[in-house]
N, C-alpha and C positions, 0 to 999 in steps of 0.2 A: 261173600258176594256171589251173585248168580253165575259169574264167569268161572270162578273157582269151582263152583258146584257142578257146572257142566263139564269141567275137565276131569272130574273124578270118574273112576270106573263105575259102571252101572251096578247098583246093588239089587240083584234080582229079587231077593227076599223082600226088600223094601218096596220094590215095584209091584210085586204080587200082592202085598198087604194093602198098598194104595188102591190097586184095581179092585180087590175084594171090598174095601171100604166104599169105593165109588158105586159098586154094584149094589151093596146093601143100602147105601144112601138113596140111590135112585129107586130101589124097590120100596123103601120106606116112604119117600116123597110121593111115589105113584099111589101107594095104598092110602096115604093120608088124603091126597087130593080126591081119590075115589070115594072115600067116606064123606068128605066135605060136599061132594056133588050130589050125594044121595039126599 
């Protein structure tokens, strides 16, 4: 459940990998939308 997940200690490795994924995803979406606009 979300509550038990919040009570867990923060896994910095997981957090960093999620941030990396978000940055790559945003870059991919931005590039894709840039190509579509051309």
